[in-house]
C-alpha positions as CSV (number, residue, x, y, z in Angstrom):
1,X,151.5,263.0,-30.4
2,X,153.9,260.0,-30.2
3,X,155.3,258.6,-33.4
4,X,154.9,254.8,-33.2
5,X,155.4,253.8,-36.9
6,X,158.4,254.6,-39.2
7,X,157.8,254.0,-42.9
8,X,160.8,253.8,-45.2
9,X,161.1,253.8,-49.0
10,X,164.0,251.6,-50.1
11,X,166.0,252.8,-53.0
12,X,167.5,256.2,-52.4
13,X,166.1,256.3,-48.9
14,X,166.9,253.3,-46.7
15,X,169.7,252.1,-48.9
16,X,172.7,254.2,-50.0
17,X,174.2,254.5,-53.5
18,X,175.6,251.1,-53.2
19,X,172.1,249.7,-52.6
20,X,173.1,248.7,-49.0
21,X,171.9,249.7,-45.5
22,X,174.8,251.4,-43.7
23,X,175.7,249.8,-40.4
24,X,174.8,252.9,-38.3
25,X,171.4,253.1,-39.9
26,X,170.8,249.3,-39.5
27,X,171.8,249.5,-35.8
28,X,169.5,252.5,-35.3
29,X,166.6,250.6,-36.9
30,X,167.2,247.5,-34.8
31,X,167.2,249.6,-31.6
32,X,164.0,251.4,-32.7
33,X,162.2,248.1,-33.1
34,X,163.6,246.8,-29.8
35,X,162.0,249.8,-28.2
36,X,158.6,248.7,-29.6
37,X,158.3,250.9,-32.6
38,X,156.8,249.5,-35.8
39,X,158.9,249.5,-39.0
40,X,157.4,249.4,-42.4
41,X,159.3,249.0,-45.7
42,X,157.3,250.6,-48.5
43,X,158.5,250.1,-52.0
44,X,157.5,249.8,-55.6
45,X,159.5,246.6,-55.7
46,X,157.8,243.2,-55.7
47,X,157.9,241.3,-52.4
48,X,161.1,239.4,-53.5
49,X,162.9,242.7,-53.7
50,X,161.8,243.8,-50.2
51,X,162.1,240.6,-48.2
52,X,166.0,240.5,-48.1
53,X,166.2,244.0,-46.6
54,X,163.4,243.1,-44.1
55,X,165.4,240.0,-43.1
56,X,168.6,242.0,-42.6
57,X,166.6,244.2,-40.2
58,X,165.2,241.2,-38.3
59,X,161.7,242.4,-39.0
60,X,160.1,239.0,-38.6
61,X,161.2,239.1,-35.0
62,X,159.3,242.3,-34.4
63,X,156.0,243.8,-35.6
64,X,157.3,244.8,-39.0
65,X,155.4,245.0,-42.3
66,X,156.4,245.0,-46.0
67,X,154.4,247.2,-48.4
68,X,155.2,246.1,-51.9
69,X,154.1,247.1,-55.4
70,X,153.7,250.8,-54.3
71,X,150.9,249.8,-52.0
72,X,149.3,246.9,-53.9
73,X,150.2,244.4,-51.2
74,X,150.9,244.4,-47.5
75,X,152.7,241.5,-45.9
76,X,153.2,240.8,-42.1
77,X,156.8,239.9,-41.6
78,X,156.3,237.7,-38.6
79,X,154.0,235.3,-40.4
80,X,154.3,236.0,-44.1
81,X,150.6,236.6,-44.2
82,X,149.2,239.0,-46.9
83,X,146.8,241.3,-45.1
84,X,146.0,243.6,-48.1
85,X,146.1,242.8,-51.8
86,X,144.9,244.8,-54.9
87,X,145.3,243.5,-58.5
88,X,144.9,245.0,-62.0
89,X,141.7,244.4,-64.0
90,X,142.8,241.8,-66.5
91,X,141.0,243.5,-69.4
92,X,143.4,246.5,-69.4
93,X,146.5,244.4,-70.0
94,X,146.2,243.8,-73.7
95,X,145.2,247.3,-74.9
96,X,148.0,248.9,-72.8
97,X,150.6,246.5,-74.2
98,X,149.3,247.1,-77.8
99,X,149.5,250.9,-77.3
100,X,153.0,250.9,-75.8
101,X,154.5,248.6,-78.4
102,X,153.7,251.2,-81.1
103,X,156.3,253.5,-79.5
104,X,159.9,252.3,-80.2
105,X,162.1,252.2,-77.1
106,X,159.4,251.6,-74.5
107,X,158.8,248.3,-72.7
108,X,156.1,246.9,-70.5
109,X,156.9,244.6,-67.6
110,X,155.0,242.8,-64.9
111,X,155.7,240.1,-62.3
112,X,154.9,236.6,-61.2
113,X,156.2,235.3,-57.9
114,X,159.8,234.7,-59.1
115,X,160.2,236.5,-62.5
116,X,159.9,239.8,-64.3
117,X,157.9,239.3,-67.5
118,X,159.0,241.5,-70.3
119,X,156.4,242.3,-72.9
120,X,158.3,244.0,-75.7
121,X,162.1,244.6,-75.5
122,X,164.0,244.8,-72.2
123,X,166.1,247.9,-71.6
124,X,168.7,249.2,-69.1
125,X,166.0,250.3,-66.7
126,X,164.5,246.8,-66.6
127,X,168.0,245.5,-65.7
128,X,168.0,247.9,-62.8
129,X,164.6,246.6,-61.7
130,X,165.9,243.0,-62.1
131,X,168.9,243.7,-59.8
132,X,166.9,245.5,-57.2
133,X,164.1,242.9,-57.2
134,X,166.5,239.9,-57.3
135,X,164.4,238.5,-60.2
136,X,165.3,237.4,-63.7
137,X,163.8,238.9,-66.8
138,X,161.8,236.5,-68.9
139,X,160.7,237.7,-72.4
140,X,157.1,237.0,-73.5
141,X,156.2,237.1,-77.2
142,X,152.5,237.6,-76.3
143,X,152.6,239.5,-73.1
144,X,148.9,239.4,-72.3
145,X,148.7,235.7,-72.8
146,X,151.7,235.2,-70.4
147,X,149.8,237.1,-67.7
148,X,147.5,234.2,-66.7
149,X,147.3,235.2,-63.0
150,X,146.4,238.2,-60.9
151,X,149.1,240.9,-61.0
152,X,149.5,243.9,-58.7
153,X,151.0,246.3,-61.3
154,X,152.7,246.8,-64.6
155,X,155.5,249.3,-65.4
156,X,156.1,251.1,-68.7
157,X,159.9,251.6,-68.8
158,X,162.1,253.7,-71.0
159,X,163.9,256.9,-71.5
160,X,162.1,259.8,-69.8
161,X,161.6,261.7,-73.0
162,X,159.8,258.7,-74.5
163,X,157.6,258.1,-71.4
164,X,156.5,261.7,-70.9
165,X,154.1,261.8,-74.0
166,X,152.2,258.6,-73.0
167,X,151.4,259.7,-69.5
168,X,148.4,261.9,-70.2
169,X,146.8,259.7,-72.8
170,X,146.9,256.7,-70.5
171,X,145.7,258.7,-67.5
172,X,142.8,260.1,-69.5
173,X,141.7,256.7,-71.0
174,X,141.9,254.8,-67.7
175,X,141.0,257.6,-65.3
176,X,138.1,255.6,-63.8
177,X,140.0,252.3,-63.8
178,X,143.7,252.7,-63.0
179,X,146.1,254.9,-61.0
180,X,149.0,255.8,-63.4
181,X,152.0,257.9,-62.2
182,X,155.7,258.1,-62.3
183,X,157.8,256.5,-59.6
184,X,161.0,257.5,-61.5
185,X,161.3,259.6,-64.6
186,X,162.0,256.2,-66.4
187,X,159.2,254.2,-64.7
188,X,155.5,254.7,-65.3
189,X,153.5,252.7,-62.8
190,X,150.2,251.2,-63.9
191,X,148.3,250.4,-60.7
192,X,144.7,249.5,-59.7
193,X,142.6,252.6,-59.1
194,X,143.2,254.3,-55.8
195,X,146.3,252.3,-55.0
196,X,149.3,254.1,-53.7
197,X,151.5,254.1,-50.6
198,X,149.3,256.4,-48.6
199,X,146.1,254.4,-49.1
200,X,147.8,251.2,-48.3
201,X,149.2,252.7,-45.1
202,X,145.8,253.9,-44.1
203,X,144.6,250.3,-44.3
204,X,147.5,249.2,-42.2
205,X,147.0,251.9,-39.6
206,X,143.4,250.8,-39.2
207,X,144.5,247.3,-38.4
208,X,147.0,248.7,-35.8
209,X,144.5,251.0,-34.2
210,X,146.7,254.0,-35.0
211,X,146.3,257.1,-37.2
212,X,148.5,259.1,-39.6
213,X,149.5,261.3,-36.7
214,X,151.4,258.4,-35.2
215,X,153.4,257.8,-38.4
216,X,156.6,259.2,-40.0
217,X,157.2,258.5,-43.7
218,X,160.5,258.9,-45.4
219,X,161.2,258.9,-49.1
220,X,162.9,260.4,-52.1
221,X,160.8,259.6,-55.2
222,X,157.6,260.6,-56.9
223,X,155.8,257.5,-55.6
224,X,156.6,258.6,-52.1
225,X,154.8,261.9,-52.3
226,X,151.4,260.5,-51.3
227,X,152.7,258.9,-48.1
228,X,154.8,261.9,-47.2
229,X,151.8,264.2,-47.4
230,X,149.6,261.7,-45.5
231,X,152.0,261.1,-42.6
232,X,152.0,263.0,-39.3
233,X,155.5,263.8,-40.3
234,X,156.7,263.5,-43.9
235,X,160.5,263.5,-44.4
236,X,162.2,263.9,-47.7
237,X,165.8,262.7,-48.2
238,X,168.5,265.3,-49.0
239,X,168.8,263.5,-52.4
240,X,165.0,263.5,-53.0
241,X,163.3,264.9,-56.2
242,X,162.4,268.6,-55.8
243,X,158.7,267.8,-55.8
244,X,159.2,265.4,-52.9
245,X,161.0,268.0,-50.9
246,X,158.2,270.5,-51.6
247,X,155.7,268.0,-50.1
248,X,157.7,267.2,-47.0
249,X,157.5,268.6,-43.5
250,X,161.2,268.0,-42.9
251,X,164.2,267.5,-45.2
252,X,166.8,265.2,-43.7
253,X,170.3,264.3,-44.9
254,X,170.9,262.2,-48.0
255,X,170.8,258.4,-48.2
256,X,174.6,258.4,-48.3
257,X,174.7,260.5,-45.1
258,X,172.4,258.3,-42.9
259,X,169.4,260.6,-43.3
260,X,167.1,257.9,-41.8
261,X,169.3,257.9,-38.6
262,X,168.9,261.7,-38.4
263,X,165.0,261.3,-38.5
264,X,165.1,258.7,-35.8
265,X,167.3,260.8,-33.5
266,X,165.2,264.0,-34.0
267,X,161.7,262.6,-33.8
268,X,161.6,259.0,-32.4
269,X,164.0,259.1,-29.4
């Protein structure tokens, strides 16, 4: 079976520790697209945080796609068209915010097209998200009243030991409404039900007339596990979380050692 689609997580996978695409990896991805392969950037970031990397890889010139919000939205690079979009039920926003603000040290954030909206008190993890997404943080005194538009996801952010106790209660309460999972130990993703990277990629493959057998997925974080298991070949980075490596078919080099280039050379040349 020929691999026609390469799906890449961003932080810790496509980019190195400096949050940059190395020149050898960039050159390899340009050559891959020139050969007619399809490149997909799949991230928990909002679209603003994905688009600059897609532009650096000339993805609008080829048949590339951006999968943002952990699968909540898919955008065709050549036209900017949204071809898949899932948003949160608005009625869950206030009760989740009210629950989280009873726990000192945790925050809730969401996004509009240009800003990160902070619902309680911003922390150092939100600052990381702000830098990665290239979006400023705007505090909201009444978070639910500030979310007057459809949103693809919310994040509960904070120290891992503070987040861990809220995971099971939220999952139990909203098990028939939301998908709730860690993307990092300090980020708890609140997503529409049955939204993750794997399900979004399934939708994309249907539009392309391809199957999972035609796809390689590479990642390092918890939110990459679904797509790594779903792909014809799932590759974990050398720097990946242990659970990601356990789910993978192949473990490549780290993001600081051009692990993506290793995957290309082994499986797509």
